[in-house]
ROMARGU-354410 format. One record per residue (C-alpha): residue in three letters; z, y, x; residue number from 1. Coordinates in steps of 0.5 Angstrom, whole numbers, plus 2048, in hexadecimal, padded with zeros to 3 digits. Layout:
BEGIN
residu/w/v/u/num
Ala/Z/Y/X/NUM
...
***
This chain:
BEGIN
residu/w/v/u/num
Met/7F6/86F/977/1
Pro/7FD/86E/973/2
Val/7FF/873/96F/3
Ile/805/874/96A/4
Arg/807/879/964/5
Ala/80C/87E/966/6
Phe/810/884/964/7
Ile/815/889/966/8
Ala/81B/88A/961/9
Ile/822/88B/961/10
Glu/827/886/95E/11
Leu/82D/888/959/12
Ser/834/886/958/13
Pro/836/880/955/14
Glu/839/884/94F/15
Ile/833/888/94E/16
Tyr/82F/881/94E/17
Asp/834/87F/948/18
Lys/833/885/944/19
Leu/82C/884/945/20
Asp/82C/87D/942/21
Glu/830/87F/93C/22
Val/82B/885/93B/23
Glu/825/880/93B/24
Asn/829/87B/937/25
Gln/82A/880/932/26
Val/823/882/932/27
Gln/820/87B/932/28
Gln/824/879/92C/29
Lys/820/87F/928/30
Leu/81A/87D/92B/31
Glu/819/876/92A/32
Gly/812/873/92B/33
Gly/80D/872/931/34
Val/80A/879/932/35
Ile/80F/87B/938/36
Arg/810/878/93E/37
Trp/817/879/940/38
Val/81A/87A/947/39
Pro/820/876/949/40
Ala/825/87B/94A/41
Ile/827/878/951/42
Asn/81F/87A/953/43
Ile/820/881/951/44
His/820/886/956/45
Leu/81E/88D/958/46
Thr/817/88D/95B/47
Leu/815/892/960/48
Lys/80E/88F/962/49
Phe/80A/889/960/50
Leu/806/887/966/51
Gly/802/881/963/52
Asp/7FF/87C/968/53
Val/802/87D/96F/54
Ser/800/879/975/55
Leu/805/875/978/56
Ala/802/877/97F/57
Asn/804/87F/97D/58
Leu/80B/87D/97A/59
Glu/80F/87E/980/60
Val/80C/885/981/61
Leu/80D/887/97A/62
Lys/814/885/97A/63
Lys/815/889/981/64
Ile/812/88F/97D/65
Leu/816/88E/977/66
Ala/81C/88E/97B/67
Ser/81B/894/97F/68
Glu/819/898/979/69
Val/81F/896/975/70
Ser/824/897/97A/71
Lys/822/89F/97A/72
Tyr/825/8A0/973/73
Ala/82D/8A0/971/74
Pro/830/89C/96B/75
Phe/830/89F/964/76
Glu/832/89D/95D/77
Ile/82D/89B/957/78
Ser/82F/89A/950/79
Val/82C/896/94B/80
Gly/82B/897/944/81
Glu/827/898/93E/82
Leu/821/894/93B/83
Gly/81A/896/93B/84
Ala/813/894/93C/85
Phe/80C/895/93F/86
Pro/808/898/93E/87
Ser/80C/89A/938/88
Ile/811/897/932/89
Arg/80B/898/92D/90
Arg/806/894/932/91
Pro/80B/890/936/92
Arg/808/88B/93C/93
Val/80E/88B/940/94
Ile/815/88B/93D/95
Trp/81A/88E/942/96
Val/821/891/944/97
Gly/821/898/947/98
Val/824/899/94E/99
Gln/827/8A0/94F/100
Ala/827/8A2/957/101
Pro/828/8A8/95B/102
Gln/822/8AB/95F/103
Asp/823/8A6/965/104
Leu/820/8A0/961/105
Ser/81A/8A4/960/106
Ile/81A/8A6/967/107
Leu/81B/89F/96A/108
Gln/816/89C/965/109
His/811/8A1/968/110
Gly/812/89F/96F/111
Ile/811/898/96E/112
Glu/80B/899/96A/113
Thr/808/89D/970/114
Glu/80A/898/975/115
Met/807/893/971/116
Ala/801/897/970/117
Gly/800/897/977/118
Leu/800/890/978/119
Gly/7FA/88F/973/120
Tyr/7FE/88E/96C/121
Ala/7FB/893/967/122
Pro/800/898/964/123
Glu/802/899/95D/124
Asn/7FD/89D/959/125
Arg/803/89F/954/126
Glu/809/8A3/955/127
Phe/80F/89E/957/128
Ser/814/89D/951/129
Pro/81A/899/952/130
His/81B/894/94D/131
Leu/81D/88D/94C/132
Thr/818/888/949/133
Leu/81B/884/943/134
Gly/815/881/940/135
Arg/80D/882/940/136
Ile/80A/882/93A/137
Ser/804/87D/939/138
Arg/7FD/880/939/139
Asn/7FC/87C/932/140
Ala/801/87F/92F/141
Ser/7FF/882/928/142
Ser/800/889/926/143
Gln/805/886/921/144
Asp/809/883/927/145
Leu/809/88A/92B/146
Arg/80B/88E/925/147
Lys/811/889/924/148
Ile/813/889/92B/149
Gly/812/891/92B/150
Asp/817/891/925/151
Val/81C/88C/928/152
Leu/81C/890/92F/153
Ser/81D/897/92B/154
Thr/823/895/927/155
Asn/826/891/92C/156
Lys/82A/896/931/157
Val/82C/894/938/158
Gly/831/899/93B/159
Tyr/834/899/942/160
Leu/834/892/945/161
Gly/837/893/94C/162
Ala/836/896/952/163
Ala/834/893/959/164
Arg/835/895/960/165
Val/82E/894/964/166
Phe/82F/892/96B/167
Ser/829/88E/96D/168
Val/822/88C/96B/169
Asn/81F/885/96A/170
Leu/818/882/96C/171
Phe/817/87C/967/172
Arg/812/877/966/173
Ser/80F/875/95F/174
Asp/80D/86E/95E/175
Leu/80A/86D/957/176
Lys/80C/867/954/177
Pro/80A/864/94D/178
Gly/811/866/94A/179
Gly/810/86D/94D/180
Ala/811/871/954/181
Val/816/86F/959/182
Tyr/818/874/95E/183
Ser/81B/872/965/184
Lys/81E/878/969/185
Leu/81A/878/970/186
Met/81F/87E/973/187
Thr/824/883/971/188
Ala/823/88A/975/189
Pro/829/88E/975/190
Leu/829/896/973/191
Lys/82C/89A/979/192
Thr/833/899/97B/193
Asp/838/89E/97D/194
***
């Protein structure tokens, strides 16, 4: 049965993409070397649910359930800023820019998580932590590499980058290519309109 890799995410405004690109370029210049796989700014998004393999036979049902769930929530605003890392600055594996959002975002994400679990997609076992991934650190990074990355992240403060009003949620397809992942939007599910 044919499958695609897919995820559910919120896109950002062009202004925020421009700011993320600037931040990424500044950090990249200080962290030259091949231990970080950078995410091109245009591919950065606020992931609400990574689905993994989705059967093409189930795609239409998934779209309908997603559209129905998302339409229950009113639009809200998020703000973007601050540089950080998971699991921590001292042991970085993922470099991110933070997302500050009202409780509405967590409620929306939980609703999507619950509906997708009903379709058989395993729920996350860690709490939702809204962020925008800039780069992933290679498992081959030495302790010296990790220390340098941590130092750069600690000393490069990133303030407020902007705000975006969220009016919709998207379902994306992810195709892994030699040059990195290529994302294609499969659908846009609008939030509740008055």
